[in-house]
MARDO-31103 format. One record per residue (C-alpha): residue number from 0; residue in one letter; x, y, z. Coordinates in Angstrom, 2 decimals. Example, Ala and Ser with C-alpha at 12.3 -4.5 7.8 and 13.67 -1.06 7.14 Angstrom:
<nodes>
  pos  code     east    north       up
    0     A    12.30    -4.50     7.80
    1     S    13.67    -1.06     7.14
</nodes>
This chain:
<nodes>
  pos  code     east    north       up
    0     M   140.33    17.27    32.63
    1     K   141.38    15.91    35.95
    2     P   139.26    17.18    38.91
    3     E   141.00    19.11    41.57
    4     P   141.58    17.23    44.77
    5     I   139.38    18.22    47.76
    6     P   141.36    19.78    50.39
    7     K   141.92    17.73    53.44
    8     H   140.52    20.23    55.81
    9     Q   137.32    20.33    53.83
   10     L   137.02    16.57    53.87
   11     T   137.56    16.59    57.58
   12     A   134.82    19.19    58.06
   13     E   132.33    17.30    55.90
   14     L   133.12    14.05    57.73
   15     Q   132.47    15.78    61.05
   16     T   129.18    17.08    59.74
   17     L   128.19    13.57    58.71
   18     R   129.17    12.29    62.12
   19     D   127.11    15.01    63.84
   20     R   124.10    14.15    61.71
   21     L   124.50    10.51    62.49
   22     S   124.70    11.25    66.23
   23     Q   121.66    13.41    65.99
   24     L   119.84    10.65    64.25
   25     E   120.90     8.25    66.99
   26     R   119.78    10.62    69.69
   27     N   116.51    11.14    67.94
   28     E   116.12     7.40    67.67
   29     R   116.85     6.96    71.37
   30     K   114.40     9.75    72.23
   31     H   111.87     8.11    70.01
   32     Q   112.41     4.71    71.67
   33     Q   112.21     6.29    75.15
   34     A   109.05     8.09    74.24
   35     E   107.65     4.89    72.83
   36     E   108.62     3.07    76.03
   37     R   107.03     5.76    78.11
   38     I   103.90     5.56    76.01
   39     L   103.85     1.77    76.26
   40     H   104.51     2.04    80.02
   41     R   101.73     4.53    80.40
   42     L    99.41     2.45    78.28
   43     S   100.25    -0.59    80.39
   44     L    99.67     1.30    83.62
   45     E    96.47     2.88    82.30
   46     K    95.35    -0.55    81.12
   47     A    95.99    -1.93    84.60
   48     L    94.17     1.08    86.06
   49     A    91.22     0.46    83.81
   50     Q    91.10    -3.17    84.85
   51     V    91.35    -2.23    88.50
   52     S    88.60     0.42    88.09
   53     R    86.26    -2.12    86.55
   54     M    86.92    -4.47    89.45
   55     F    85.99    -1.88    92.03
   56     V    82.88    -0.87    90.08
   57     S    81.50    -4.28    89.16
   58     V    82.68    -6.68    91.84
   59     A    81.31    -6.67    95.40
   60     D    84.33    -8.37    96.90
   61     V    87.48    -7.15    95.14
   62     D    90.53    -9.40    94.99
   63     L    93.11    -6.93    96.28
   64     N    95.97    -9.37    95.71
   65     R    95.09    -9.31    92.02
   66     V    94.96    -5.51    92.09
   67     L    98.50    -5.51    93.53
   68     R    99.69    -7.98    90.86
   69     L    98.27    -5.87    88.04
   70     L    99.77    -2.62    89.38
   71     G   103.03    -4.21    90.42
   72     K   103.69    -5.54    86.95
   73     A   102.56    -2.26    85.40
   74     V   105.16    -0.24    87.42
   75     A   107.83    -2.99    87.11
   76     A   107.99    -3.57    90.84
   77     N   109.17    -6.81    92.49
   78     R   106.74    -6.57    95.40
   79     A   103.48    -4.76    96.10
   80     Y   101.58    -4.61    99.45
   81     I    98.83    -2.95   101.44
   82     F    99.12    -2.09   105.13
   83     L    96.15    -1.12   107.33
   84     F    96.24     0.78   110.60
   85     R    94.25    -0.26   113.63
   86     E    93.77     0.82   117.26
   87     N    93.62     4.46   116.26
   88     G    96.76     4.21   114.20
   89     Q    98.88     2.67   116.97
   90     K    99.31    -0.67   115.14
   91     M    99.64    -1.68   111.48
   92     D    99.47    -4.97   109.62
   93     N   100.49    -6.16   106.17
   94     V    97.08    -7.42   104.97
   95     H    97.71    -8.01   101.23
   96     E   100.89    -8.75    99.23
   97     W   102.07    -9.68    95.75
   98     C   105.61   -10.75    94.85
   99     D   107.27   -11.71    91.58
  100     P   108.86   -15.20    91.45
  101     R   112.30   -13.81    92.27
  102     T   111.22   -11.99    95.48
  103     E   110.67   -13.58    98.87
  104     P   107.28   -12.74   100.51
  105     Q   107.41   -10.66   103.71
  106     K   103.78   -10.50   104.77
  107     D   104.01   -12.96   107.70
  108     N   106.87   -10.99   109.18
  109     L   105.10    -7.66   109.04
  110     Q   102.17    -8.15   111.42
  111     N   101.23    -6.19   114.59
  112     L   103.86    -3.55   114.01
  113     D   104.05    -0.55   116.33
  114     S   103.50     2.59   114.31
  115     S   105.58     4.52   116.78
  116     A   108.66     2.60   115.65
  117     F   108.51     4.32   112.25
  118     P   107.94     8.06   113.07
  119     W   109.34     9.50   109.83
  120     W   107.30     7.18   107.65
  121     V   104.03     7.60   109.62
  122     R   104.35    11.37   109.86
  123     K   104.55    11.71   106.10
  124     L   101.58     9.45   105.58
  125     K    99.50    11.29   108.15
  126     D   100.32    14.49   106.21
  127     H    98.95    12.65   103.11
  128     E   102.36    12.80   101.39
  129     N   103.63    10.28    98.88
  130     I   106.91     8.59    99.84
  131     M   109.26     8.18    96.87
  132     I   112.66     6.65    97.67
  133     S   115.02     6.11    94.74
  134     D   117.89     4.80    96.91
  135     V   117.23     3.32   100.33
  136     D   120.89     3.70   101.32
  137     A   120.50     7.48   100.85
  138     L   117.71     7.89   103.44
  139     P   118.32    10.67   105.98
  140     E   119.30    10.10   109.58
  141     E   115.77    10.81   110.79
  142     A   114.56     7.72   108.79
  143     K   117.12     5.31   110.28
  144     A   114.47     3.00   111.67
  145     E   112.74     2.77   108.33
  146     K   116.11     2.42   106.53
  147     A   117.02    -0.59   108.76
  148     I   113.87    -2.59   108.12
  149     L   113.96    -1.81   104.38
  150     Q   117.57    -3.01   104.13
  151     I   116.71    -6.20   105.95
  152     Q   114.08    -6.86   103.25
  153     K   116.78    -6.06   100.55
  154     I   114.73    -3.24    99.11
  155     R   116.72    -0.85    96.88
  156     S   113.98     1.66    96.05
  157     L   110.27     2.03    96.62
  158     V   107.21     4.22    96.35
  159     V   104.41     4.43    99.00
  160     V   101.08     6.23    98.70
  161     P    98.60     6.81   101.57
  162     I    95.22     5.07   101.45
  163     S    92.89     7.98   101.97
  164     Y    90.33     9.87   100.02
  165     R    90.74    13.66    99.46
  166     N    92.72    14.04   102.64
  167     G    90.15    12.22   104.70
  168     P    90.83     9.60   107.40
  169     L    94.05     7.60   106.87
  170     Y    93.25     3.89   106.58
  171     G    96.75     2.67   105.71
  172     F    99.16     2.74   102.77
  173     M    99.99     0.93    99.51
  174     G   103.67     0.35    98.54
  175     F   105.75    -0.96    95.59
  176     D   109.32    -2.17    96.03
  177     D   112.22    -2.64    93.63
  178     T   114.66    -5.18    95.16
  179     E   117.09    -5.18    92.20
  180     K   118.02    -1.60    91.43
  181     C   117.74     1.97    92.46
  182     R   115.30     3.96    90.32
  183     V   113.51     7.20    90.09
  184     W   109.75     6.75    90.30
  185     S   107.70     8.64    87.74
  186     K   105.43    11.29    89.14
  187     Y   102.85    10.24    86.58
  188     D   103.03     6.65    87.91
  189     V   102.65     7.94    91.49
  190     R    99.62    10.06    90.53
  191     L    97.90     7.00    89.02
  192     L    98.81     4.87    92.05
  193     R    97.30     7.57    94.27
  194     V    94.09     7.34    92.29
  195     V    94.06     3.58    92.98
  196     S    94.74     4.17    96.67
  197     E    91.70     6.42    96.83
  198     M    89.63     3.64    95.17
  199     I    90.91     1.20    97.84
  200     Q    90.06     3.66   100.56
  201     V    86.55     4.02    99.22
  202     Y    86.35     0.25    98.90
  203     F    87.46    -0.26   102.56
  204     Q    85.03     2.42   103.68
  205     R    82.18     0.68   101.80
  206     K    83.18    -2.72   103.22
  207     R    83.26    -1.34   106.71
  208     A    79.88     0.29   106.17
  209     E    78.53    -2.98   104.78
  210     E    79.92    -4.90   107.73
  211     A    78.41    -2.36   110.15
  212     L    75.11    -2.65   108.24
  213     R    75.29    -6.43   108.33
  214     K    75.95    -6.50   112.04
  215     G    73.24    -3.91   112.58
  216     Q    70.84    -6.07   110.62
  217     Q    71.93    -9.11   112.63
  218     R    71.34    -7.22   115.86
  219     L    67.96    -6.04   114.65
  220     R    67.08    -9.56   113.56
  221     A    68.19   -10.98   116.88
  222     Q    66.23    -8.31   118.72
  223     Y    63.21    -9.03   116.49
  224     Q    63.44   -12.74   117.15
  225     G    64.15   -12.10   120.81
  226     I    60.96   -10.09   121.38
  227     P    59.23   -12.19   124.04
  228     I    55.74   -11.65   122.64
  229     P    54.54   -12.89   119.25
  230     T    55.39   -10.33   116.53
  231     Y    54.31   -10.29   112.91
  232     T    55.45    -8.11   110.00
  233     W    52.99    -7.20   107.23
  234     Q    53.99    -5.53   103.95
  235     R    51.61    -3.55   101.76
  236     K    50.75    -5.36    98.55
  237     G    48.54    -3.14    96.44
  238     E    45.21    -2.92    98.24
  239     D    46.19    -5.58   100.79
  240     F    48.91    -6.64   103.22
  241     A    51.01    -9.79   103.05
  242     L    52.57   -11.58   106.06
  243     V    56.31   -11.41   105.30
  244     D    57.93   -12.19   108.65
  245     Y    57.32   -13.35   112.19
  246     N    59.44   -14.07   115.27
  247     V    60.14   -17.18   117.39
  248     A    57.40   -16.36   119.87
  249     A    54.84   -16.20   117.04
  250     K    55.97   -19.59   115.79
  251     A    55.80   -21.05   119.28
  252     I    52.31   -19.84   120.02
  253     T    51.07   -21.41   116.76
  254     H    53.14   -24.59   117.26
  255     G    54.99   -23.92   113.99
  256     K    51.87   -23.77   111.90
  257     I    52.40   -20.09   111.09
  258     D    54.83   -21.23   108.42
  259     N    51.85   -22.16   106.26
  260     F    50.62   -18.57   106.29
  261     L    53.81   -16.88   105.16
  262     E    53.21   -14.54   102.14
  263     K    49.45   -14.96   102.51
  264     T    47.41   -11.74   102.53
  265     A    45.35   -10.34   105.35
  266     R    42.28   -10.44   103.15
  267     E    42.74   -14.16   102.57
  268     M    43.23   -14.87   106.24
  269     Y    40.73   -12.54   107.91
  270     R    38.18   -11.26   105.38
  271     H    35.41   -13.53   106.64
  272     T    36.44   -14.07   110.30
  273     R    38.20   -10.92   111.52
  274     P    37.79    -7.99   109.04
  275     D    38.65    -5.64   111.94
  276     I    42.32    -6.78   111.71
  277     L    42.53    -5.61   108.10
  278     D    40.90    -2.32   109.13
  279     D    43.50    -1.85   111.88
  280     L    46.33    -2.49   109.44
  281     W    45.03     0.18   107.04
  282     R    44.42     2.63   109.88
  283     C    47.96     2.29   111.12
  284     F    49.44     2.49   107.62
  285     N    47.41     5.48   106.44
  286     N    47.73     7.55   109.65
  287     K    51.34     6.54   110.33
  288     E    50.41     6.10   113.97
  289     V    50.48     3.34   116.57
  290     V    47.17     1.57   116.91
  291     K    46.46    -0.31   120.16
  292     R    43.48    -2.35   121.27
  293     E    42.45    -5.58   123.04
  294     M    40.65    -8.46   121.40
  295     T    39.56   -12.02   122.07
  296     Y    41.10   -14.17   119.35
  297     R    40.78   -17.86   118.52
  298     F    43.87   -19.24   116.83
  299     K    43.07   -21.22   113.66
  300     T    46.27   -23.23   114.01
  301     T    45.56   -24.50   117.56
  302     G    41.93   -23.68   118.25
  303     E    42.97   -21.91   121.47
  304     Q    41.08   -18.73   122.48
  305     K    43.10   -16.02   124.14
  306     R    42.70   -12.45   125.25
  307     L    45.29   -10.38   123.35
  308     A    46.64    -6.84   123.66
  309     V    47.48    -5.94   120.01
  310     S    49.77    -3.07   118.93
  311     Y    50.19    -1.97   115.28
  312     A    53.30     0.13   114.44
  313     F    54.09     1.70   111.04
  314     V    57.64     0.98   109.73
  315     P    58.58     3.09   106.66
  316     P    58.19     2.71   103.81
  317     D    55.56    -0.01   103.55
  318     L    55.61    -2.23   106.65
  319     V    53.31    -2.64   109.64
  320     M    54.70    -4.49   112.62
  321     V    52.13    -6.15   114.88
  322     H    52.81    -7.15   118.52
  323     T    50.32    -9.49   120.17
  324     E    50.65    -9.98   123.90
  325     D    48.70   -12.74   125.56
  326     I    47.02   -11.00   128.50
  327     S    44.68   -13.84   129.42
  328     E    46.56   -14.54   132.65
  329     R    46.82   -10.83   133.44
  330     K    43.07   -10.41   132.95
  331     R    42.47   -13.41   135.23
  332     L    44.71   -11.85   137.88
  333     E    43.01    -8.48   137.43
  334     A    39.69   -10.17   137.93
  335     Q    41.00   -11.87   141.07
  336     L    42.32    -8.52   142.31
  337     L    38.95    -6.94   141.64
  338     W    37.25    -9.73   143.50
  339     S    39.65    -9.32   146.45
  340     Q    38.99    -5.58   146.47
  341     K    35.23    -6.28   146.48
  342     M    35.71    -8.73   149.33
  343     E    37.83    -6.17   151.19
  344     T    35.11    -3.57   150.77
  345     V    32.40    -5.96   151.94
  346     G    34.65    -7.07   154.78
  347     R    35.29    -3.55   155.96
  348     L    31.60    -2.82   155.79
  349     A    30.73    -6.02   157.66
  350     G    33.45    -5.49   160.20
  351     G    32.37    -1.93   160.75
  352     V    28.79    -2.87   161.62
  353     A    29.40    -6.31   163.21
  354     H    30.26    -5.00   166.70
  355     E    27.28    -2.68   167.11
  356     F    24.90    -5.05   165.36
  357     N    25.98    -8.01   167.49
  358     N    25.54    -5.93   170.67
  359     L    21.97    -5.15   169.52
  360     L    21.33    -8.79   168.65
  361     T    22.67    -9.87   172.05
  362     V    20.24    -7.63   173.86
  363     I    17.28    -8.70   171.64
  364     L    18.13   -12.40   171.81
  365     M    18.74   -12.49   175.60
  366     N    15.66   -10.49   176.41
  367     A    13.53   -12.70   174.23
  368     E    14.93   -15.94   175.74
  369     L    14.66   -14.60   179.30
  370     A    11.01   -13.74   178.59
  371     I    10.39   -17.23   177.14
  372     M    11.89   -18.82   180.30
  373     R     9.28   -16.97   182.39
  374     L     6.28   -17.95   180.28
  375     L     4.28   -21.15   180.34
  376     S     4.60   -23.28   177.22
  377     D     0.97   -22.66   176.26
  378     N     1.10   -18.89   176.57
  379     H     0.02   -17.27   173.34
  380     I     2.68   -14.59   173.62
  381     R     5.39   -17.19   173.42
  382     K     5.01   -17.59   169.66
  383     Y     5.88   -13.94   169.17
  384     L     8.99   -14.27   171.31
  385     D     9.96   -17.41   169.40
  386     A     9.69   -15.38   166.21
  387     I    12.05   -12.75   167.71
  388     V    14.57   -15.45   168.63
  389     R    14.41   -17.00   165.16
  390     T    14.80   -13.64   163.47
  391     S    17.73   -12.74   165.68
  392     D    19.37   -16.08   164.85
  393     F    18.85   -15.39   161.14
  394     A    20.31   -11.86   161.46
  395     S    23.30   -13.29   163.24
  396     K    23.86   -15.79   160.45
  397     V    23.64   -13.02   157.82
  398     V    26.38   -11.08   159.66
  399     G    28.34   -14.32   159.91
  400     Q    27.98   -14.88   156.16
  401     L    29.20   -11.40   155.39
  402     L    32.23   -11.88   157.63
  403     T    32.90   -15.35   156.24
  404     L    32.89   -14.30   152.58
  405     S    35.31   -11.46   153.53
  406     R    37.37   -13.97   155.61
  407     R    36.81   -12.08   158.86
  408     Q    34.58   -14.59   160.63
  409     L    35.76   -16.17   163.83
  410     T    36.36   -19.87   163.20
  411     R    36.91   -22.99   165.25
  412     P    39.06   -25.22   163.01
  413     Q    39.25   -28.91   163.97
  414     L    40.19   -32.18   162.37
  415     V    37.28   -33.33   160.22
  416     N    36.67   -36.45   158.23
  417     L    34.36   -35.59   155.33
  418     S    33.06   -39.17   155.28
  419     D    31.53   -38.62   158.69
  420     V    30.21   -35.23   157.66
  421     L    28.51   -36.70   154.56
  422     L    27.03   -39.52   156.64
  423     E    25.54   -37.13   159.16
  424     I    24.36   -34.44   156.77
  425     D    22.80   -36.95   154.34
  426     K    19.77   -37.25   156.66
  427     M    19.27   -33.49   156.61
  428     L    19.83   -33.03   152.89
  429     R    17.28   -35.58   151.60
  430     P    14.21   -33.72   152.94
  431     L    15.80   -30.47   151.77
  432     I    16.02   -31.51   148.07
  433     G    12.75   -33.41   147.81
  434     E    11.83   -36.78   146.33
  435     E    12.27   -35.68   142.66
  436     I    16.07   -35.46   142.98
  437     E    18.21   -38.60   143.34
  438     L    21.00   -38.00   145.92
  439     I    24.18   -40.05   145.87
  440     T    26.99   -39.51   148.45
  441     L    30.27   -41.39   148.07
  442     S    33.64   -41.22   149.80
  443     C    36.81   -43.35   149.61
  444     A    37.64   -45.68   152.49
  445     D    40.97   -44.09   153.39
  446     L    39.83   -40.50   153.05
  447     G    42.25   -38.05   154.62
  448     R    41.20   -35.57   157.30
  449     I    41.07   -31.81   156.86
  450     R    41.27   -28.93   159.34
  451     I    38.24   -26.71   159.08
  452     D    35.38   -25.32   161.10
  453     L    32.76   -28.10   161.20
  454     N    29.80   -25.72   161.04
  455     Q    31.34   -23.93   158.06
  456     I    31.91   -27.06   155.95
  457     E    28.32   -28.09   156.68
  458     Q    27.22   -24.63   155.62
  459     V    29.19   -25.01   152.33
  460     L    27.51   -28.36   151.63
  461     V    24.02   -27.01   152.36
  462     N    24.56   -23.93   150.16
  463     L    25.81   -26.03   147.24
  464     V    22.99   -28.54   147.59
  465     V    20.33   -25.84   147.70
  466     N    21.79   -24.23   144.57
  467     A    21.84   -27.66   142.82
  468     R    18.21   -28.25   143.87
  469     D    17.11   -24.91   142.46
  470     A    18.88   -25.73   139.17
  471     M    16.77   -28.91   138.80
  472     P    13.10   -27.73   139.18
  473     D    11.91   -30.87   137.33
  474     G    14.12   -33.24   139.29
  475     G    17.43   -34.84   138.38
  476     K    20.54   -36.41   139.82
  477     L    22.80   -34.93   142.49
  478     S    26.05   -36.57   143.53
  479     I    28.50   -35.63   146.31
  480     T    31.86   -37.43   146.31
  481     A    34.91   -37.04   148.53
  482     T    38.28   -38.45   147.49
  483     N    42.02   -37.99   148.05
  484     V    43.99   -36.24   145.33
  485     T    47.60   -35.21   144.74
  486     I    48.24   -31.99   142.77
  487     N    51.70   -31.89   141.15
  488     E    53.53   -29.21   139.19
  489     A    52.21   -30.47   135.86
  490     E    48.59   -30.01   136.96
  491     L    48.93   -26.46   138.31
  492     R    47.70   -24.78   135.10
  493     E    44.59   -27.03   135.08
  494     H    43.73   -26.25   138.71
  495     G    44.48   -22.48   138.69
  496     D    46.03   -20.86   141.72
  497     I    46.20   -23.98   143.89
  498     A    49.57   -24.97   145.32
  499     P    50.97   -28.50   144.72
  500     G    50.41   -30.99   147.55
  501     E    47.99   -33.50   149.09
  502     Y    44.30   -32.57   149.07
  503     V    40.86   -33.96   149.89
  504     T    38.52   -33.06   147.08
  505     L    34.76   -32.59   147.49
  506     V    32.82   -32.72   144.24
  507     V    29.18   -31.66   144.01
  508     R    27.72   -32.51   140.58
  509     D    24.15   -31.91   139.35
  510     S    22.26   -32.59   136.12
  511     G    20.53   -29.20   136.17
  512     I    20.17   -26.35   133.66
  513     G    23.79   -25.24   133.99
  514     M    24.91   -21.69   133.37
  515     S    26.52   -19.48   130.76
  516     E    30.13   -18.27   130.82
  517     E    28.90   -14.79   131.64
  518     V    27.08   -16.05   134.76
  519     R    30.13   -18.10   135.85
  520     A    32.25   -14.98   135.63
  521     H    30.20   -13.33   138.42
  522     L    29.38   -16.52   140.38
  523     F    31.33   -15.77   143.57
  524     E    30.43   -12.06   143.74
  525     P    28.45   -11.08   146.85
  526     F    24.77   -10.36   146.26
  527     F    24.96   -11.71   142.67
  528     T    22.03   -14.05   142.01
  529     T    20.01   -15.33   139.08
  530     K    17.11   -16.29   141.26
  531     E    13.83   -14.33   141.56
  532     V    13.54   -11.46   144.01
  533     G    12.96   -12.87   147.47
  534     K    14.34   -16.34   146.66
  535     G    18.06   -15.68   147.16
  536     T    20.38   -13.30   148.96
  537     G    23.33   -13.75   146.56
  538     L    25.55   -14.70   149.49
  539     G    25.49   -18.53   149.21
  540     L    28.36   -19.18   146.78
  541     A    30.17   -16.04   147.94
  542     T    30.09   -17.47   151.44
  543     C    31.33   -20.84   150.15
  544     Y    34.20   -19.14   148.42
  545     G    35.14   -17.20   151.60
  546     I    35.04   -20.34   153.75
  547     I    37.16   -22.42   151.34
  548     K    39.77   -19.66   150.87
  549     Q    39.86   -19.00   154.65
  550     S    40.63   -22.72   155.11
  551     G    43.51   -22.61   152.61
  552     G    41.54   -24.39   149.88
  553     H    40.49   -23.86   146.30
  554     I    37.05   -23.90   144.63
  555     A    36.29   -24.19   140.90
  556     V    33.08   -24.42   138.90
  557     E    32.52   -26.18   135.60
  558     S    29.27   -25.58   133.79
  559     A    27.59   -24.93   130.48
  560     P    23.95   -24.26   129.48
  561     H    21.86   -27.51   129.69
  562     Q    24.99   -29.46   130.73
  563     G    24.68   -29.38   134.46
  564     T    27.15   -27.91   136.99
  565     T    30.16   -29.39   138.77
  566     V    31.65   -27.68   141.82
  567     K    35.11   -28.93   142.82
  568     I    36.53   -28.06   146.22
  569     Y    40.15   -28.80   147.19
  570     L    41.03   -28.73   150.89
  571     P    44.57   -29.44   152.17
  572     R    44.95   -32.75   153.96
  573     A    45.85   -32.29   157.61
  574     E    48.73   -34.01   159.38
  575     D    47.58   -36.95   161.43
  576     E    47.33   -35.89   165.07
  577     A    45.19   -36.65   168.07
  578     E    42.12   -34.45   168.40
  579     A    40.87   -33.56   171.85
  580     P    37.30   -34.79   172.41
  581     P    34.69   -32.08   172.46
  582     P    33.53   -31.01   175.92
  583     E    30.24   -32.50   177.08
  584     H    27.45   -29.94   177.40
  585     R    24.91   -30.30   180.16
  586     E    21.31   -30.44   179.18
  587     S    20.15   -28.19   181.99
  588     L    21.17   -24.59   182.47
  589     P    24.25   -24.77   184.76
  590     E    24.44   -22.77   187.97
  591     G    27.21   -21.57   190.28
  592     T    28.09   -19.66   193.40
  593     E    31.40   -18.10   192.29
  594     T    32.12   -14.40   192.01
  595     V    32.31   -12.96   188.50
  596     M    33.67    -9.52   187.58
  597     L    31.78    -8.46   184.44
  598     V    33.39    -5.68   182.30
  599     E    31.35    -4.37   179.36
  600     D    31.13    -0.80   177.98
  601     E    27.63    -1.30   176.52
  602     P    25.14    -0.82   179.39
  603     A    22.26    -2.88   177.91
  604     V    24.50    -5.90   177.31
  605     R    26.20    -5.57   180.70
  606     E    22.88    -5.42   182.57
  607     L    21.46    -8.48   180.76
  608     V    24.58   -10.63   181.20
  609     A    24.72    -9.65   184.91
  610     Q    21.01   -10.56   185.28
  611     V    21.46   -14.01   183.72
  612     L    24.50   -14.80   185.85
  613     R    22.77   -13.62   189.04
  614     N    19.75   -15.77   188.17
  615     Q    22.10   -18.77   188.05
  616     G    23.47   -18.04   191.52
  617     Y    26.65   -16.11   190.71
  618     T    27.80   -13.01   192.48
  619     V    28.45   -10.34   189.84
  620     I    30.65    -7.23   190.13
  621     E    29.95    -4.85   187.28
  622     A    32.37    -2.41   185.62
  623     A    31.95    -0.24   182.52
  624     S    35.64    -0.02   181.62
  625     G    39.03    -1.55   182.35
  626     A    40.10     1.30   184.59
  627     E    36.88     0.98   186.65
  628     A    37.44    -2.76   186.92
  629     L    41.00    -2.32   188.28
  630     Q    39.79     0.34   190.72
  631     T    36.98    -1.96   191.96
  632     A    39.30    -4.94   192.31
  633     D    41.73    -2.76   194.28
  634     E    38.99    -1.59   196.58
  635     Q    37.93    -5.22   197.22
  636     K    41.34    -6.81   197.79
  637     G    40.04    -9.06   200.54
  638     R    37.28   -10.44   198.31
  639     R    37.84   -13.46   196.05
  640     I    37.03   -13.00   192.36
  641     D    36.86   -16.33   190.52
  642     L    36.23   -15.18   186.96
  643     L    36.91   -12.08   184.89
  644     M    34.40   -11.85   182.10
  645     T    35.41    -8.96   179.83
  646     D    34.72    -7.45   176.46
  647     V    37.82    -7.57   174.22
  648     V    37.58    -4.16   172.57
  649     M    37.07    -1.21   174.92
  650     A    38.27     2.39   175.08
  651     E    41.44     3.27   176.95
  652     M    42.19    -0.32   178.03
  653     N    41.31    -3.51   176.13
  654     G    40.27    -6.77   177.71
  655     A    43.55    -8.62   177.16
  656     L    45.53    -5.84   178.97
  657     L    42.96    -5.80   181.80
  658     A    43.33    -9.58   182.19
  659     E    47.13    -9.36   182.38
  660     R    46.90    -6.64   185.11
  661     L    44.40    -8.61   187.18
  662     K    46.35   -11.85   186.93
  663     I    49.33   -10.13   188.53
  664     E    47.26    -9.15   191.56
  665     R    45.02   -12.26   191.60
  666     S    47.00   -15.25   190.30
  667     G    44.16   -17.74   190.46
  668     I    41.60   -15.68   188.54
  669     K    40.16   -17.28   185.35
  670     V    39.27   -15.25   182.22
  671     L    36.44   -15.39   179.70
  672     F    36.54   -12.91   176.81
  673     F    33.54   -11.99   174.72
  674     S    33.24    -9.77   171.62
  675     G    31.13    -8.77   168.65
  676     H    34.13    -7.67   166.64
  677     T    35.83    -9.48   163.73
  678     D    38.77   -11.86   163.94
  679     E    41.22    -9.20   162.74
  680     T    40.11    -6.64   165.36
  681     I    40.18    -9.17   168.19
  682     L    43.65   -10.36   167.18
  683     R    44.91    -6.71   167.20
  684     H    43.75    -6.52   170.81
  685     G    45.72    -9.57   171.92
  686     V    43.10   -12.33   171.71
  687     T    43.13   -15.18   169.11
  688     S    39.94   -16.46   167.58
  689     E    41.02   -20.05   168.36
  690     S    40.99   -19.33   172.12
  691     D    38.65   -21.57   174.17
  692     N    38.09   -18.63   176.47
  693     L    36.26   -16.54   173.83
  694     L    32.49   -16.14   173.51
  695     Q    31.27   -14.60   170.28
  696     K    28.29   -12.22   170.31
  697     P    25.43   -12.58   169.96
  698     F    24.87   -15.34   172.47
  699     S    21.84   -16.67   174.34
  700     P    21.47   -17.06   178.14
  701     V    21.94   -20.82   177.79
  702     V    25.17   -20.45   175.81
  703     L    26.40   -17.85   178.26
  704     A    25.69   -19.96   181.33
  705     R    27.31   -23.04   179.84
  706     K    30.40   -21.20   178.73
  707     V    30.88   -19.57   182.18
  708     R    30.52   -22.91   183.87
  709     E    32.93   -24.57   181.40
  710     V    35.67   -21.97   182.03
  711     L    35.24   -22.12   185.83
  712     D    35.37   -25.96   185.89
  713     R    38.72   -26.16   184.09
</nodes>
């Protein structure tokens, strides 16, 4: 039986059904392929993201160009880049870039760009928006500046994500360009790229923090090394501390030998010699407080002994920083200041009593000598008067010593050759020291001259020789040498506070018992003595110090127990100049017939001086003050007055002012000042201690008569 033919319309319908099924299969296949491509794309992008994540986690310095390459390939871009803002967002630079082989790099052309030239772009980024452009040619009018530069770079489409973390500060942006075709960028891709941009922002933030930390550490290191005093850092190591660092000053003070002690413990270094240092470290560490103290320390590395101010400071969590300041020089200066203050106190005391005491001595001395002049040489009373004169002389010298050590004594500096002084004084010194001591005096042939009071330098020599004699009770050797010496800059530290220049040095050296360092520290203090009661005033070396300093010199003592003592004196050499010969003194008491106006506010002194002058033939007009003297002179205008003899310091009108007033009225009058005050006081009242017309109290009748005659005869 023959089958019936299928109707045409039915065949057409079935064919259409088959076609529809085939189309559906093709669509399903395409969807499957697209889904597979998307999956592969996502896997590729996620793989790149995983690689990038590992880089940021495990690598300190991330290769951002590699990051761009991985991401650029994953999103099928032709170019990837990173821009960073600077100057508060006003400028931006292309700092990293990756390009495929077909794309021309643009990095060098995109430097130092003004952010204000791209307002649309920058505004979106500041709002933390992603910029997705599928077709550059379709950008709006407001983005014309951005459109122009993108077209110049032949960019068809692109995606840009801000480099920021959770809407924090905007560091820059990361972009991916397609230079071949327009395309729609996957939101998924953009989300992953945004994750990477946040990683980059965190990375940049960390790098900036690390850079700031590095610079901070460099600054701290530089500051640590720049601390001008030696500084050491100790770190706790169990029950001890180890030296872990030190600065340049510490290395310098130990001449580099501190390197040998790095990492050594405090117990190793100080357990037997300075356990107190370890105690200080623990005290600072345990109490978390600054510990300060002073110590005398001998450096093992150099053998030098110094006075140190030490400060311990706790530095969390386990460090102690130790600063050691060398205060040896400061202590020396403090000692000098204390000495100066002591001298000032003694000087003020001496100056305060000198005037009144000298007036009393003048009265005592003159009365005693006047009495002696009226007695026969064999009168038994004379010996008592001689004792009064000797005692008055001694009292005057004691006052002089006090004024000298405080540098207030009146002096008569003159050019002196120490060779001549040694030659003359040698005869006096030998009986003074006795036969058990060998005395040697030496001086160089071309010894320079010095400017000093002759009596004072002799006093210095006598004081030093007496001290040397007392230090050699069983005899010994004593030498006195005088030589020329030049002190240069290199020798200043050795010689102390002496200035560079030409000097004459006087060295007194004995082989006696010497002295300890403690005794030497007080050697020049007034009233300090190691002698028995009644055998020393304690003013000898103090007086020497005052004389030498007053003459612009320097004195130093070297001594040790059982090693003898050496005293070195440096006196500035004087310029060569002619020295006026000393005036000749007459052996007999000089007389005169001139008229003398005597002005003195102390009645006892005035009466005695007037009596001596009248005894020598002078006519004396007495006045108790300057005003009275002017009134008397005015009342006796027709009478000649040859000499004004006046006290320097008086109430209402001093002697210098009185002399000026009288010289105006009596042009030919001569002036002789006298005073019991100190150099400073006299100078304040207009008279210099160097004046030849000055007579210092106390004085004897002989000295008075000779001085008056000397002034009148000029």
